[in-house]
N, C-alpha and C positions, 0 to 999 in steps of 0.2 A: 198415476202420473209417472211418466218416464223422464228421467233426467239423464241426458247424455253429455258428457264433458267433451266438447269438440277439441279443446286444446290439450287434453290429457289422454292417456291410454285407457283410463278407467271409465266404465259405464256405471251409472247409478240407477237402480230400479227400485221404486217404492213410493211411499206417500210422504206425509209431513212428519211423522214420528218414527217410522220404521223404514230402513233402506238397506239394500244390499249393494255393495260396491266391489268392483273387481275388474280384472283385465280379461276380456273375452278371448284374447289370443292364448292366454295361459289357462283359461277355463277354471279360475279360482276366485271365489267371492267370499266376502265377510259381511256380517250384519252389523249395523250400528244405528244409533239414534241421533238424528240431527237436533232433536229437542233436548237431548241429554249430553250435549257437548261431545258428540261422537263417541260416547262410551257405550255401555251395555244397551242393546236393543230391548226396549220394553214398551208395551202398549196394551190396549184392550183387545179383546177377542176380535172385534170388528176391524181394528187396525191391522192385526195379523192376517185376517182374511183379505183385506185390501192389498197387503203386500203380496200374498199368494196369487191373487188375481193379476196383479201387475207383472209378476214373474211369468205366469202362464200366457198373458198377452204378448210379452216380449219374446217368449219361446216360439209362439206362432209366427211372429214376424221374422225371426231368425231362420226358421225352417224353410220359409219361402226362398230365401237366398241360397240355401244349401241343396236344393233339389237339383238333380242331374237333368240336363236338357234331354228332351225326348228326340230320338232320331226317327225321321220319317223314311221308312224303307219301302220303295216301290218295286213290285215284282216286274221283271222284264226290263228291257231297255227301250 
């Protein structure tokens, strides 16, 4: 599950118990647990895997926007 805060500069990526939150412009994130009053991130192995998969999915989405446009060069005029 991806949670993007439209009104704030922070993005939140994760699940129900484990989340990373941060500012993509500064490229700095911190882990926290919404189920633990935003304190230490803790969860089962499966929840950590869910968080890792969410991060990898978000990374794929972000790379699409960062690709340089291809220039079509035609030989001759």
